[in-house]
MARMARKOL-187758 format. One record per residue (C-alpha): residue number from 1; x, y, z. Coordinates in nm, 2 decimals, decimal comma. Each point is the difference from the previous one (the first is absolute). Last residue first. Layout:
BEGIN
(NUM (X Y Z))
...
// end
This chain:
BEGIN
(349 (5,04 -4,33 1,68))
(348 (-0,08 -0,10 -0,39))
(347 (0,21 -0,15 -0,21))
(346 (0,25 0,04 -0,28))
(345 (0,37 -0,22 -0,06))
(344 (0,29 0,21 0,03))
(343 (0,18 -0,01 -0,30))
(342 (0,39 0,03 -0,10))
(341 (0,22 0,20 -0,24))
(340 (-0,22 0,26 -0,22))
(339 (0,18 0,22 -0,16))
(338 (-0,07 0,38 0,09))
(337 (0,36 0,12 -0,02))
(336 (0,02 0,00 0,37))
(335 (-0,09 -0,34 0,04))
(334 (-0,36 -0,12 0,02))
(333 (-0,22 -0,20 0,25))
(332 (-0,31 -0,15 -0,20))
(331 (-0,29 -0,02 0,20))
(330 (-0,23 0,24 -0,21))
(329 (0,30 0,25 -0,03))
(328 (0,28 -0,01 0,28))
(327 (0,27 0,23 0,06))
(326 (-0,08 0,30 -0,24))
(325 (0,25 0,31 -0,03))
(324 (0,03 0,36 0,14))
(323 (-0,37 0,02 -0,07))
(322 (-0,09 0,43 -0,02))
(321 (-0,28 0,10 0,25))
(320 (-0,27 0,30 -0,14))
(319 (-0,22 0,15 0,20))
(318 (-0,36 0,20 -0,03))
(317 (-0,07 -0,04 -0,38))
(316 (-0,31 0,15 -0,07))
(315 (-0,26 -0,20 -0,19))
(314 (-0,28 0,24 -0,19))
(313 (0,19 0,13 -0,25))
(312 (0,05 -0,34 -0,19))
(311 (0,12 -0,02 -0,33))
(310 (0,21 0,32 0,06))
(309 (0,12 -0,05 0,34))
(308 (0,09 -0,38 -0,08))
(307 (0,20 0,12 -0,29))
(306 (0,18 0,29 0,19))
(305 (0,10 -0,26 0,26))
(304 (0,13 -0,28 -0,26))
(303 (0,21 0,32 -0,16))
(302 (0,13 0,05 0,33))
(301 (0,10 -0,35 0,11))
(300 (0,16 -0,09 -0,32))
(299 (0,33 0,19 0,10))
(298 (0,05 -0,25 0,26))
(297 (0,07 -0,26 -0,21))
(296 (-0,15 -0,23 -0,27))
(295 (-0,36 -0,01 0,22))
(294 (-0,19 -0,27 0,19))
(293 (-0,31 0,13 0,13))
(292 (-0,17 -0,10 0,36))
(291 (-0,34 0,19 0,08))
(290 (-0,20 0,00 0,31))
(289 (-0,33 0,18 0,00))
(288 (-0,21 0,11 0,35))
(287 (0,25 0,19 0,12))
(286 (-0,16 0,09 0,35))
(285 (0,02 -0,34 0,09))
(284 (-0,14 -0,34 -0,13))
(283 (0,07 -0,08 -0,35))
(282 (-0,09 0,02 -0,38))
(281 (0,26 -0,21 -0,21))
(280 (0,21 0,07 -0,29))
(279 (0,32 -0,25 -0,08))
(278 (0,25 0,03 -0,28))
(277 (-0,12 0,31 -0,15))
(276 (0,27 0,14 -0,26))
(275 (-0,20 -0,07 -0,31))
(274 (-0,30 0,11 0,15))
(273 (-0,31 -0,23 0,01))
(272 (-0,02 -0,01 0,42))
(271 (-0,07 0,39 -0,02))
(270 (-0,32 -0,04 -0,19))
(269 (-0,12 -0,29 0,22))
(268 (0,08 0,22 0,32))
(267 (-0,10 0,33 -0,16))
(266 (-0,39 -0,16 -0,06))
(265 (0,00 -0,23 0,33))
(264 (0,14 0,33 0,21))
(263 (-0,26 0,29 -0,16))
(262 (-0,27 0,00 0,23))
(261 (0,25 -0,04 0,29))
(260 (0,20 0,34 -0,12))
(259 (0,37 -0,12 -0,07))
(258 (0,29 0,04 0,24))
(257 (0,33 -0,17 -0,05))
(256 (0,26 -0,21 0,13))
(255 (0,29 -0,05 -0,29))
(254 (0,28 -0,24 0,00))
(253 (0,25 -0,01 -0,21))
(252 (0,23 -0,25 -0,18))
(251 (0,30 0,10 -0,20))
(250 (0,26 -0,25 -0,22))
(249 (-0,24 -0,09 -0,23))
(248 (0,31 -0,08 -0,27))
(247 (-0,11 -0,37 -0,02))
(246 (0,31 -0,07 0,20))
(245 (-0,16 0,22 0,28))
(244 (-0,33 -0,18 -0,07))
(243 (0,14 -0,36 0,07))
(242 (-0,31 -0,19 -0,20))
(241 (-0,34 -0,07 0,14))
(240 (-0,27 -0,25 -0,18))
(239 (-0,33 -0,05 0,23))
(238 (-0,29 -0,26 -0,01))
(237 (-0,27 0,04 0,22))
(236 (-0,19 -0,29 0,14))
(235 (-0,40 -0,01 0,12))
(234 (-0,13 0,18 -0,30))
(233 (-0,27 -0,25 -0,05))
(232 (0,12 -0,10 -0,37))
(231 (0,40 -0,01 0,16))
(230 (-0,10 -0,23 0,30))
(229 (-0,23 -0,20 -0,23))
(228 (0,34 -0,07 -0,28))
(227 (0,19 -0,05 0,32))
(226 (-0,21 -0,28 0,15))
(225 (-0,08 -0,21 -0,34))
(224 (0,37 0,05 -0,07))
(223 (0,14 -0,13 0,29))
(222 (-0,27 -0,28 -0,01))
(221 (0,11 -0,13 -0,37))
(220 (0,37 0,01 0,09))
(219 (-0,12 -0,25 0,32))
(218 (0,08 0,15 0,34))
(217 (0,32 0,01 0,26))
(216 (0,01 0,35 -0,01))
(215 (0,38 0,04 -0,15))
(214 (-0,08 -0,31 -0,22))
(213 (-0,32 0,12 -0,18))
(212 (0,15 0,38 -0,03))
(211 (0,28 -0,17 -0,18))
(210 (-0,25 -0,17 -0,25))
(209 (-0,21 0,31 -0,02))
(208 (0,32 0,22 -0,07))
(207 (0,14 0,22 0,24))
(206 (-0,04 0,37 -0,19))
(205 (-0,06 0,18 0,36))
(204 (0,32 -0,12 0,15))
(203 (0,03 0,06 0,36))
(202 (-0,32 0,11 0,10))
(201 (-0,18 -0,25 -0,25))
(200 (0,16 -0,29 0,23))
(199 (-0,21 0,17 0,27))
(198 (-0,29 0,07 -0,16))
(197 (-0,04 -0,35 -0,10))
(196 (0,04 -0,07 0,32))
(195 (-0,29 0,21 0,13))
(194 (-0,22 -0,14 -0,25))
(193 (0,08 -0,36 0,11))
(192 (-0,06 0,11 0,37))
(191 (-0,33 0,11 -0,10))
(190 (-0,09 0,35 0,04))
(189 (-0,25 0,10 0,29))
(188 (0,25 0,16 0,20))
(187 (0,08 0,24 -0,26))
(186 (-0,40 0,06 -0,07))
(185 (0,01 0,21 0,33))
(184 (0,22 0,25 -0,14))
(183 (-0,30 0,13 -0,20))
(182 (-0,17 -0,05 -0,37))
(181 (-0,32 0,23 0,09))
(180 (-0,04 0,09 -0,37))
(179 (0,21 -0,22 -0,24))
(178 (0,26 0,21 -0,19))
(177 (-0,02 -0,10 -0,36))
(176 (0,26 -0,21 -0,18))
(175 (0,22 0,19 -0,24))
(174 (-0,03 -0,06 -0,32))
(173 (0,31 -0,18 -0,15))
(172 (0,27 0,23 -0,16))
(171 (0,19 -0,12 -0,29))
(170 (-0,22 0,19 -0,24))
(169 (0,00 0,32 0,18))
(168 (0,41 -0,01 0,04))
(167 (0,05 -0,09 -0,32))
(166 (-0,25 0,33 -0,10))
(165 (0,22 0,24 0,25))
(164 (0,32 -0,10 -0,17))
(163 (0,24 -0,14 0,26))
(162 (0,23 0,18 0,26))
(161 (-0,26 0,16 0,21))
(160 (0,12 -0,15 0,32))
(159 (-0,33 -0,08 0,11))
(158 (-0,17 0,09 0,36))
(157 (-0,37 -0,25 0,07))
(156 (0,23 -0,28 0,19))
(155 (0,18 0,25 0,23))
(154 (-0,31 0,19 0,13))
(153 (-0,31 0,22 -0,12))
(152 (-0,31 0,12 0,15))
(151 (0,02 -0,16 0,33))
(150 (-0,30 0,12 0,21))
(149 (0,00 0,02 0,38))
(148 (0,38 -0,03 0,05))
(147 (0,11 0,03 0,36))
(146 (0,23 0,29 0,08))
(145 (0,19 -0,12 0,32))
(144 (0,27 0,23 0,16))
(143 (0,28 -0,18 0,19))
(142 (0,27 0,14 0,25))
(141 (0,35 0,01 0,15))
(140 (0,10 -0,40 -0,14))
(139 (0,34 -0,09 0,15))
(138 (-0,09 -0,29 0,16))
(137 (-0,32 -0,18 -0,14))
(136 (-0,30 0,05 0,21))
(135 (-0,19 0,25 -0,25))
(134 (0,04 -0,26 -0,30))
(133 (-0,12 -0,30 0,23))
(132 (-0,25 0,16 0,21))
(131 (-0,14 0,32 -0,16))
(130 (0,02 -0,13 -0,35))
(129 (-0,11 -0,34 0,03))
(128 (-0,24 0,08 0,26))
(127 (-0,17 0,28 -0,15))
(126 (-0,02 -0,23 -0,36))
(125 (-0,17 -0,24 0,20))
(124 (-0,25 0,19 0,11))
(123 (-0,06 0,15 -0,30))
(122 (-0,02 -0,31 -0,16))
(121 (0,15 -0,30 -0,22))
(120 (0,33 0,18 -0,02))
(119 (0,23 0,14 -0,27))
(118 (0,29 0,25 -0,01))
(117 (0,17 0,26 -0,19))
(116 (0,32 0,18 0,19))
(115 (0,12 0,34 -0,05))
(114 (0,33 0,03 0,19))
(113 (0,19 0,28 0,14))
(112 (-0,30 0,30 0,08))
(111 (0,00 0,37 -0,03))
(110 (0,16 -0,05 -0,32))
(109 (0,29 -0,19 -0,21))
(108 (-0,14 -0,36 -0,01))
(107 (0,08 -0,34 0,03))
(106 (-0,25 -0,24 -0,18))
(105 (-0,16 -0,30 0,13))
(104 (-0,25 -0,20 -0,21))
(103 (-0,19 -0,36 0,09))
(102 (-0,01 0,03 0,39))
(101 (-0,23 -0,33 0,10))
(100 (0,30 -0,19 0,01))
(99 (0,26 0,17 0,23))
(98 (0,32 -0,05 -0,11))
(97 (0,00 0,35 -0,16))
(96 (-0,07 0,17 0,34))
(95 (0,29 -0,12 0,18))
(94 (0,23 0,10 -0,30))
(93 (-0,14 0,32 -0,02))
(92 (0,04 0,04 0,41))
(91 (0,38 -0,10 -0,04))
(90 (0,05 0,24 -0,27))
(89 (-0,15 0,34 0,12))
(88 (0,14 -0,06 0,35))
(87 (0,26 0,28 0,02))
(86 (-0,25 0,28 0,09))
(85 (-0,30 -0,14 0,15))
(84 (-0,25 -0,08 -0,23))
(83 (-0,32 0,13 -0,09))
(82 (-0,24 -0,25 -0,24))
(81 (-0,27 0,11 -0,25))
(80 (-0,26 -0,31 -0,07))
(79 (-0,21 -0,04 -0,29))
(78 (-0,31 -0,22 0,05))
(77 (-0,17 -0,27 -0,14))
(76 (-0,30 -0,19 0,13))
(75 (-0,01 -0,34 -0,22))
(74 (-0,17 -0,18 -0,26))
(73 (-0,03 0,39 -0,20))
(72 (0,35 -0,03 -0,10))
(71 (-0,04 -0,35 -0,17))
(70 (0,18 -0,28 0,14))
(69 (0,40 -0,02 -0,16))
(68 (0,20 -0,13 -0,28))
(67 (0,36 0,08 -0,11))
(66 (0,14 0,08 -0,31))
(65 (0,40 0,13 -0,03))
(64 (0,22 0,24 -0,15))
(63 (0,37 0,05 0,09))
(62 (0,05 -0,26 0,24))
(61 (0,25 -0,13 -0,23))
(60 (-0,18 -0,36 -0,01))
(59 (-0,33 0,19 -0,09))
(58 (0,22 0,20 -0,29))
(57 (0,14 -0,31 -0,16))
(56 (-0,35 -0,19 0,00))
(55 (-0,18 0,26 -0,16))
(54 (0,30 0,02 -0,27))
(53 (0,00 -0,35 -0,03))
(52 (-0,41 0,00 -0,05))
(51 (-0,03 0,25 -0,24))
(50 (0,30 -0,15 -0,21))
(49 (-0,20 -0,37 0,03))
(48 (-0,35 0,19 -0,11))
(47 (0,14 0,20 -0,34))
(46 (0,07 0,35 0,00))
(45 (-0,18 0,30 -0,09))
(44 (-0,16 0,12 0,36))
(43 (-0,32 -0,09 -0,04))
(42 (0,06 -0,31 -0,17))
(41 (0,20 -0,09 0,23))
(40 (-0,24 0,06 0,29))
(39 (-0,26 -0,21 -0,19))
(38 (0,22 -0,28 -0,08))
(37 (0,14 0,00 0,37))
(36 (-0,35 -0,08 0,12))
(35 (-0,14 0,28 0,22))
(34 (0,05 -0,04 0,37))
(33 (0,10 0,37 0,10))
(32 (-0,22 0,17 -0,30))
(31 (0,02 0,39 0,03))
(30 (0,32 -0,01 0,24))
(29 (0,14 -0,28 -0,22))
(28 (0,00 0,22 -0,35))
(27 (0,15 0,30 0,23))
(26 (0,27 -0,26 0,12))
(25 (0,07 -0,07 -0,34))
(24 (0,02 0,36 -0,12))
(23 (0,22 0,09 0,29))
(22 (0,25 -0,29 -0,08))
(21 (0,02 0,13 -0,35))
(20 (0,05 0,37 0,12))
(19 (0,31 -0,11 0,20))
(18 (-0,02 -0,08 0,36))
(17 (0,31 0,14 0,13))
(16 (0,30 -0,18 0,10))
(15 (0,24 0,26 0,03))
(14 (0,22 -0,16 -0,33))
(13 (-0,36 0,02 -0,17))
(12 (-0,29 -0,23 -0,04))
(11 (0,00 -0,18 -0,32))
(10 (0,01 -0,36 0,11))
(9 (0,08 -0,27 -0,26))
(8 (-0,14 0,00 -0,33))
(7 (-0,38 -0,06 -0,10))
(6 (-0,08 0,36 0,07))
(5 (-0,30 0,12 0,09))
(4 (-0,19 0,25 -0,26))
(3 (0,08 0,36 0,07))
(2 (-0,32 0,23 -0,01))
(1 (-0,17 0,10 -0,29))
// end
């Protein structure tokens, strides 16, 4: 039985690491980011006021946060490997972090220096943004684009797994189905009110309807109706993130793999459900499956890869890259310990 949330003070240790009670709350909010506090409290073993107060403490300290963004299938996604000239990694990383269409950045140890996640309206805009904007930055030596063909799992699907499975299942709402033919063109057709709601919820995904109305210039009723429609149709994603190093997840590894085409979809879908997998996507290039995993240390790399080989003998790991630290995640800039410190609003090039 997991530890219930303490109603007394802050239970983090002297090094500022997230406690088990913090992780239980985060896990509950990963399953139901906008659930009422009484439901969250019931699942975590405290009253609604205690759960809300504890969450506010985590959010204010940048230790955990909830953000909203367009559904992954609403844009063309890609992962860019950037090689930097000696001594220029920090400058290039800072410049790239300010781009609204770059939603993730990790500094890496490997054949390239930065692993960057980007979004664009289509392939043409993607190529122009990467080659002209990123490729033209001082200090950039090379760029390589891996276009996401199918995203089998992403950050919104990942769970901390601190909560008992039955409680997590009870919290989770049914996920809206992917809409066939849902393309980046729909982003341009969004009403200004919907875009305003997404912008406000990007800053605070649990913002109440009264606050949303005030922030977007519409009535509380209109804000509620529009947001509920977006949730129902799958036009918006919510995600609860946390400072991973302070949760004991100190190591991120990016694996580039090959899978026979006839097994790619089934393998990708199954890999995405593994506990350690944060992101799994089929991509362009000779290595057709890209996987990122979060582990408790480098010692976990071998056991994970062994498990991968045993479960998916048709999968071949061609390369592994270790992330030294994360700089940006879904628009949030992170400090060296993974805390959210500032947000760059998302937008397409």
